[in-house]
N, C-alpha and C positions, 0 to 999 in steps of 0.2 A: 503494499499503499503505498503512496507516494506523499513526499510530508517535505515541512517546509520547516522553516525559522525567523520566525517575526525579527526582524532589525528595531534598533533605539528609537526609530524616523516613526516604525508603523508598517514599515514596508514589509511583503510577501513576496519571492520572487515563487511562481505560480512554477513547478514543473515538466517539464517537456511533456511528459505522461500526461496530464493533465490539462494542457494547453492542446496536447493534438486532440484527445477526442474530444474535447469541446472547440475545438476549431480555432482556438486566441491568438491572434499575428499582433502585433509589436503594434498599437496608436487605437487598440479596442477597448472599448469601454462594456465593464462589466458590473451585474446586481449582484449583490448580494441580499436574498429572502429571508426575514425570516418566516422558520413553518409552524406550524401550531403546539411543536414538541419545542420548542426555544434553537432547536440549531435553524442552523443559515444554508441554503444551497447557495454557491455559484453560477451565474450563467452568464452567457454573453448580452449587452445592451440591447446592442443593436445583430444583427447580421449582415455580411458586405450582401452588396445590390445582388452579386452574381447566384447568389440563392438560389434570386427568386427570378433565372432561367426557367424559362420554361413551365412556373407554375400556373397560368389562365390560357394553356396550351398556345398553340400554333395558330399567328393570326391569319384570318384570309379574306386578301384584296386587298388594294392599292393599300400607300400605306395613307393616314392622313393627313393633314394639313396643320401649323397652329391655328390659325382660324376657328377650322371645322373643329379640333378640340375644344377649342373656347368654346364657340357656340354649343356643344354638346349639353358644354359643362353646365352655361347659365340656362340651358333650356332644364337641367337635370335639378337650378336650384329652386327656375320656377315651378317646377312641381311642386315642388314639397316643400313648397309656402305658401300651396293653395289651401 
């Protein structure tokens, strides 16, 4: 089981096995989540955008322009406010 020692400044180096398992890289923020039992979980605060690739499936059709996207957003907002 990986372990680490806290420095006098409160810093801990996350062991490489844990970084690899969580997909942590330099500059990635992490969250400390307190569980009901009082223990804490360490989780990435956000995922790299690459992890979203393919999440919504493949786009079929021509690419939309920025104006078309803005129009769609405005229409959805107007419908939500009705």
